[in-house]
N, C-alpha and C positions, 0 to 999 in steps of 0.2 A: 610500816603500815600493814595492818592485818589484812588477810585475804577477804574479810568480810567487806572491806571497803572497796568494792568493785566500782562504785560511782567516783569518778574523778571530780576534783574541784572544778566547778563550773566557771566559765568566764563571766565576768560582770555584765550588767546591763550596758546599753549604749553609753549611758552617762559615765559610767566607771571606766569602760574600756578606753575612753577618750583621755583619761588621766594616767594611763599606763606608762607613758613616756616621761612623766614628771619624776624629777630626782626626789626619792623619798626623804632625803635629808636636808633638802633645800627649804628655806623659808617660804611659807605659803602666803602670797599676797591677798588671797580671796579665801573667805571660809569654806565655799563650797569645794574648792580645790583641795583644801586640808582634809574635809570629810571624805571626799572621793578617794584620796590616796590612803587615808587610814583604812577605809572599808575594803579597798582593793588588796592591801597588804595583809589584813586580817583573813580575807576570804582565801588568799593563796597560801595561808600558813606561815607568812613572813611576819612573825609576831614581833620581833625585835625592830623591824622597819616600821610596823604599825605603832609601836610604842613611842617612836621618836616623833610622831605627829601629835603627841600629847604632852601636857605640862607636868606629867607624873614621872617618878623614877623609872627610867627605861627598863631596867631589869625586873622590877616589881611589876610594871605594866605587862611586859612581855610574858612573865610567868603567870600572871592572872588570865591573859588571853589564851595561853596554851593549856592552862589547867582547865578553863571552861570547855575547851575542845575535848579534852581527855575525859572530863567528868561526865560528858554526854555521849562519849564514844562516837563522835560525829564521822559519818561516812563522807560528808561534804557540807558546805555552807555556801550560800549565795545571798548577796546584799544588793538592794535597790535604793538609790538616793531619793529622799523625799524633799519636801520644801525646806528651804533655809530661810529663817527670819532673822533680820539685822536689828540690833538695838544698841546705839552708841558704840562702845568698844567690845560689845558681846554679840553672840549670835546663838540660836537654837536650831538644830537640824534634826530632821526625822529621817528614819530609814526603815526599809522593809527587810526582814530576815527570813530566810527559808533554811532551817537547820535539818539536814537529812540524818535521821537517828539510826540509819542502817537497814540492811535487808530484813524484811519482815516487820519492821518498825515504821511508824508514821513520819511525815515531814512536819516539822514544828514551824509554823509561820507566826511571826509576831511583829508589832511595830516598835522600834526602839527610838531612843531620843538621846541627844548629847549636847552639851553646853560647850561654847567655844569662846575663847579670849584672845584679843588682839594685843600683842606686845611689841617690843622693839624688833624681834625677830619674826614678825608676821603672825598669822593665825594658828593657834594650837587648841586642841581639844582639852577642856577641863576633865581631867581623869577622875573617874569614880566607878565604883563596881556597877553602878546603874547603867553605865555605858553598855555593859554586856546585856543586860536586860533591865528595864526600869524597875522591877521589883526586887532586884538583887541587892541586898544591903551590905554594909561593911561587916567583914567577918563571916560572911555566909559563902556557901558553895553550892553548885548545882548537883543534881543527881537524878537518875532515872528510876522509878519504882515500877515493878511489875507485880500485879495481883493476879495470879494464875488460878482459875477456878479448879476445884476438884474434878477429876475425870469422872464422867458419867458412867453408869454401870450398864451392863447388858443383862436383860432379865428373860426368863422363860415365860410361857403364856400364862402362868399362875402367879407371876410377880416374884418368883424366886430368882435371886441373883445367880447368874451363870459365871460370874467373876467373883473370886473370893480374895480376901485380904491377905497379903503376904508381908513378913517382916522385911523391911528395906533398909539398907545402909545408905545414907547420904554422905558422899564425899564432898566437902566444900570448904570455903574459906571465909574469913572475916577480913575484908579488904584492908582495914587499918592495921592489921597485924602482919601483913606481908612485908617482906623485906627485899632488898636488891631488886627493886623495880618490878616485883611480882614474879621473880624467878621460881617461886614455890608452885605456881600454876603450871609452868612447864615441866617441873619435876613430877607433879601429880599426873598430868596428861601422859607423860612417858611411862609412869608406873602402871597406869590403867589402860594404856593402849589407846588413848583418845586423841583427837585433833585439839590442840591448845587454843586455836583461834577463837571459836565461839566461847570457850571458857573465859578467855582473856576479855573478850568483848563484854561479857555479862558483868565481870568484876569491875571493869574500868568505870562503867557508868553507874554502879550500884552504890547505895548509902554504905559509907566506910565501916560503920559499926554494926551492920546487919549481916548475919550469917548468910552466905549464898550457896545453896546446894548446886553442884556442878555435874555430878555423876551419881546415878542411882544403881544400886546392885542389890539383888536379893541377898539378904544376910546369909542364908544357907550356902551361897555361892562365893562369899568372901573368904579368901584364904587368910589365916591368922597372920601370916608373915607379911602379906600385902597390907593388912590393916595396920600392923605395927609400923611399917615403913612409911605409910601415909601420914600417920599421927606424928611421925618424927620429922616431917617437912614443916618448916617454920610457917605459921599461919594457917595450915590446914587443920581441919577438924572433921570428925565423923559423927553422925547423929542417927539414931534409930527411930523408925516410925513404921506404921502399917499403912499400906496402900493397896487399892483394888487393882491388882495387875494380872494375877494368875487364874486362867480358866478353871473352874470347878468341873466342867465337863465340856464336851464338844470342842476340843482344842482347835481343830483345823476350821471350824465354823466361826467360833468367837474370835480366834486370832491371838496373835502375840503382841505385847506391848513393849517397846523399847525400854530397857532397864530391867528386864527380867533375865531369861536364859542367856541372851546376848545383850550385853550393855554397850557395845561399840556403835553408838548411834551415828557417828560422823561417817562411818563407812558404809552405812546401809540406808540413809535417809538423804534424798536429793534436795527435798524442799528446805525452806528457811526454818530454823528452830532455834530456841533459846536453850543454852546448856541447862540440863536438869528437867527439861520438858518430858512428858510422857508422849511417846509417838506410836500409833498403831502401825504395826509392820505387816500384818497379814489379816485374813479373814474380816469379820465385820469391824474389828478395831481399826482396820486400815480403811475400809470402804467408807466408814462413817467417823473418820478421824476428827473432822470439824465439829460435828454434832456432839461426839463424846467428850472431846477435850475442850471445846469452847475456845475462846481467845482471851488473852490477858488484858486486863485494864492497864494502860500505861499512863504514867504521870511524869511530868517534869516537875521536880520539887526543889525547894531551897532548904538547906541544913545549916544549923549553927555550928560552932567549932566542936561541940560535943556530939555531933551526929544527929541531934534531935531535929525533927522536921519543923520548919517555920512557915512554910507555905506551899501551895500548889499553883504553879504557873500555868500549867496546861494538863488537861486530862482527855484521853481517848478511851471512852468506855469499851470494854470488851463484850464478847457474846458469852452468855452463861452456858455452861456445859449442860447437856441433856441425856436422858436415858434412852435406850433402845429396847424395845420389846420384840421378842421373837415368837414364832409359833412353836418352837421347840417345847417339849415337856421333859423336865428334869428326870421324872420316873421313867419315862420311855427311853430317854437318852442313856441313862444308867443301865437299864435292862439290855439295851442294844450293845453297849460297850462290854458288859459282862459277858454277853453271848459270844463275843469274838476272842475271848481270852484263850480258848483251846485251839484256835485255828493254826494250821501248820505253816502258813505264810501270810502274805498280805491279804486282808479281807476287809469287807464293807458291809454295813447294813443300814437301810434307810426304811423309815416307816412314815407313812402319811395318813392323814384323816381322809377316808374315802368320800366324804360328804363335801369337802372343800379343797382338797389338794394341799392342805397346810401340812408342812413338814414337822413331824413329831420328834424324830431323832435322824441323825446323820453321824454315824460312828465309823471309825476305821481302826484297823490294827495294821501296823503300830498306831498308837494314839498320838501321833506327832502333828506339829503345826502344818507341815507341809503335806500331809496325807489327806487330801480333800477329795479323794476318788469316789466317795459316796455320792458326790453331786456330778462329777464330771469324768470319771475314769471310763475309757472306751473299751468295752469288752464285746466278743462275740457271744450271743445269748444262748447258742445251742438249743436244746429242747425247750428251754423256758420261752422261746419265741413262738412255740406252738400255740400259745394263747392267741397270738395275732394270725398266724397261718391257718389255724382252724377256723377262726372267725372269717377269714377270707374265703376258705372253702365253703363255708355255710352261706355266706352272702352271695357268692357267685353261682351257688347251686351245684358246685362240683362234688359235693357230698352232703349227707344228712347225718345228724348225730347217731341215729340208730340203724342206718343203713349198712349193708355189707361193705367191707373195704378189705382188700387184700393186704396182708402184712407179711412180708417175706424177709428172709435174712438180709437180702439186698435187692435193690431195684435199679434199672438202668434208665436214665432220662437223658436225652440229648447226647448220647455216647458216653455219659459219665455214670459211674456206679455209686449208689448211695446205700449205706448200711444203717445200723441202728446204734444209738449212743452206748448201749450196755447189753450185749447178747445174753438173753435170758430165756430163750426158747419159745416165747409167746407167739412168734410168727407162725408157729405150727398149728395154732388154734384159730377157730373162725374169729374174725375181728370186726369191730364197727369203728367209727371215727372216735367214739367215746373211749373204748378199750384201748385203742391204739394210742390215743392221747395219754390215757392213764398209765400205760405200760412202757411209754418212751419208744414206740415204733415210729421212729422218724422217717423210715423208708416209705411208709404209707403216705406221709405227708409229702414227701418228694415226688411220689407217684402222682399227685394230685396237681402238680405245678403247671402242666399243660393247659388243664381245664380251668385253672384259677387265672393264670396270666400275671405277667409282671405289673401291669397297671393296677389291677384289682388289689394285688398285694401291697403295693405303695399306698393306695388310697386307704386301705384298712389300717395299715400302720400309722398313717397320719391321723386317722380318727382316734387311735389310741395314744396319740401324742408323740409317737416315735418319728423324728425327723421334722416335727412341727416347730413353729417359731415361737418358743416360749424360753424364759430365762428368769434368773434370780438376781439380787444384788452381788452375789458371789458368782464365780465361773461355773457354768453348767454345760452339760452335753445332752441334747435332746435325742441324739441317735440319727442313724442314716441307713436307708436301704439303698445300697449301691449296685445292686444286681443289674447285669445288662439285660437286654430283651430276650436272650436266648433261653430255651427250655431248661438247659442244664444250670445256667445261672440263676433262673428263678427257683429251681428245685433246691439249689444250695441255700438260697435265702429262706425257703420254706422250712428247712430244717435248722436254720439259725447258725449254720456252720460256716457259711460263706456269704459275702455280699451284704451283710448287715452287722452294724455295731450299735450298742446301746449303753446306757449307764445305769447304775443301780437305781438312781432316782427315777429315770425314765421308766424302768420296768415296774417300780412300786406304783407309779401313777397309772400305768397300764392295768395293773391288778385292781387298783381302785376304781378304775372305769368299769370293769366287770361287776364289782360289788355294787356300785352306785347306779350303773346304767348310763352314766354320762362321764366323760373325761373332763377333769378339772385342772387348770393351770396351777402350777405350784406356788406357794407363798411361804416365805421365810421371815423377813423382816416386816414386821407390822407397820402399816402406813407406807413405808418406802417401797415395798414390793406390790402394793395395790395397784398402782398405775401399770406396771409391767404385767400383772396378771390380767388386767382389764384389756390391755392391747393384745395379749395372746388369746383371750376369750376362751370360756369353757367351750367344749365341743357340743355339737348337736347330740341330743339324746340317741343313744345307740339302739339299733334294732332289737326290740323286746325279745324275739324268738331267738336270735343269735345270742344274746346276753344270758338268756335262761339256759341254753344249751351249754355255754362256756361254764356257767356256775356248776352245772351237773358233771361236766367233765372234770373241772378242778377238784370238785368234791370226790369224785370217783378215784382220782389220783391219791388222795389222802386215805380214803376208806379202803381201797383194795388194790392200788397201784404202787408206784414208786416212792411214795411219801407217807407210807402208813405209820412211821414213827411219830408223825405229827398229829395223829388221830386221837387227840386228847382234849379234855375240857368239855364243858357243858355247851359252849358256843361252837358250832361247826367250823372247822378249818378247811379252807379251799386253797389249793396250790398246784404248782407245777415245778418240777425240777429239771435241771439241764446239765450236761457235762460236754465240754467242747475243747478242742486243742487250739492253742493260740500262742503265737510268739510274742513274749513280752520282755522288753529290755534285751533282746537277743537271745533269750532263752526259751526253749520249749516249755510250754506251761499248760496244765489242765486247769480250765476254769469251770468251777462248779456254781450251780445257781439253785436257789429255793425262792420262788416267787409266789405271793398268795395274798390271802386276806382272812381275817377273823373278825367278825362283827363289823366295827366301823374303822378298823385298822388295817391298812394294806401295807405290805412289806416286801422288800427284795434283799436277799442275802447272797453275797458273792464271795468265793474263796478262790485264791490262786494256790495250786497244789503242784508239787514236783510230780511229774508223770510216773516216776519210779516210786512214788509214795502214795498212790491212790488207794488208801486202805479203807476209807469211810466216805460217806456222803457229808462232808464237812459243812457245806452251806445249809444242808437240811438240819444238821445238828445245830447250827448257829440260829436258824429261823426258829426251830422248835424251842431252843432254850430262851430265846427272845420272848415268845409268846408266853411261856411258862413263868417268865420273870415279871410279867405285868401283874399288878394287884387284881384280885377277883373283882369282876364287875367292870373293869376298865374298858374293855372292847365294846361293850354294849351301852356305855353310859351316853346320855344325851349331849348334844353339842352346846358349847358355850364359847363365845367370842374370847380371844386373848385379852387378858386384863392389862391394859396400857399403863405403864409406870410413867408419871409425869416428871418425877425428880429422881436423880441418881441416889443411891445409897441403900440403907438397909434398916428395918425396924428393929433388928437384932443384929448383934455383932456376928457377921458371917466369918468363920474361920475354917481351917482345913486346907486351905489352898496349897500350903507347902508340902502337904502330904499327897497332893494330886499330881505332882509333877511327873510321876512315872506312868501315868495314865489317867483316865477319866474316872477318878475315884471321888467320893463325896456323898451326895444324897441320892435317894432312889431306891429301886428294888433292891432289898438285901442290904441297904445302907442306912444312913441316919434318917430321922424324921424329915420328911418333905413338906409337912403341913398338909398332906393329901391323904385322907383316909382310905384304907383298902376298899376297892370297890368304886372309888371316885375317879371320873374320867377327867380329861383336860380342862382345867379351869372351873370345876363344878364343886358344889356342895352335895354330898351324897344324897340321891334320891330326889333332888329338887330341880336339877337341870339349871340352876342359877350360879352366877359367878360367886366365888367365895368373897367374904366381907373383909378379909384381912387387908390392911393398908400396904401399899408398895413399900419396900424398904427405904429408909430415909438416911441420908449422910453420904459421905464421900466414898 
């Protein structure tokens, strides 16, 4: 019995249990006793004993009962005796059947009937295939059909599919062509490293003449020798088709679907599945598995000797698959991924719409399924946190933007010395909070710690979303200010070097709050994330004077401070950089930041660098490259809601997925046509502020 059959044969109802002591081969003096004994033996899988309660050939009846069990691949069956009606030397008995079709499949309930005749040896059941089911005729067999909907697609905000079609090889069998009791299935499972149990389950109950796909692999990953060996197994066939499985962009966000890079589903999926199903293993594909995959329509059918369907005995309608629209913009996503190509180590770049908190891009290098650090990596922010600490200084009255401020090579607070991120001699010049901010004089911020206080710093950080209660459908990290109440601890947090951790997404949202004047909760999966965003709630409007001062400081950083390479374009760039030491994975690491905004797009770029190879401001390079990679007019375009795609598919055949496996390649800045004109913002027709009129893609 296959491992799938975890449900044991259930004991009979009260009436059947009373007949357990009867000898199955003894003549039955009453028709109800004959029926009870027959049903009890059938239920227990004692098919030969059940057959002896009929007037048919025992071997043929036993074979018919066992075949029906195997044809449905039953995990168990239970019967209940109904009324028995006598008429002269005959009788008619009704019974209730509950046939368990297995894990993940329904229980089939139906009412059966059987005729009985009384002879010299007592009552016996008049054998006919209709005893198994009233609508099963002579020469027919049972089977289970599954009509699996095409997997729904994931779209960007403009209706562009984020999942491209890939060439897929289906390994499967035609059940009628298998030999040696289905030994070919075990051979195929061993060859492909799969669990044979769910494969056998699917084949056992399938229509014998229909091809049953059991394992899906991307054609590009199929070794020629493996293909040849598979096709040499009796009954095994391979077929080629195209399926929307491979992300065109944002791999860690969109997620992996089983049957792609790793096809060994049985070792990676705990829930019930049918062999050949597509199963989301990570990202949105996993979170929205039910929505994207739908559920199969299951039918119990009758087939003739040639395998043709003659009737439907029962149908359980499945759920249609659906599409998922995200707030991502394929253009921005591609620009972000391109910007990370030159990074010396692990890196992330997030961009959000400052007006809404909607995530426009979430890129990582390496562009792997498991590198989701753009949303949840925990980094020390270093000088990038001065956006928050300067705001706390302004709000508390500890400093003014243009008031004098001492900037020294180092300063001592609470018995601990604090220096600057990058010695450049600026401490010798007269300073203000603005110039200290622009030139990375973190010692000046540390010196303000006592006047600011730990509570004010925490409150300000929360107003900028850091440590606040917000989340997305995917794992996120909002950050934490964990400094103790001492002056030294507060000073460390003010510099972003100690007592505070953030994520790239969290810092992008903080920059967006400066740009818009209000912090907005993030949103990624349209509709699905709306409730979470509503629960997090947008922050209150920030103090106008504080926001205006921060804007001037961030602009000064780009105009004449540490981020002058980003002083490009007709729309002013506002930003702040940071560099801090952190132990990551047991290794000493330099973490570099560039956080800011241009027009309606806020961003955060972070790069992990070997401390011995800090030869450039890599995060600044990434952020600058990202902004330059956006089409002209993108950052100042008017807002438009993401265009919800109601149905999965594409209006045009979307290809190129196979070429995207090494990274997020495909469409966007510097790539193929995205259907978005240069100067067009997210979801808009140029110059109109309206949504594009193109229909969402159609098809699987």
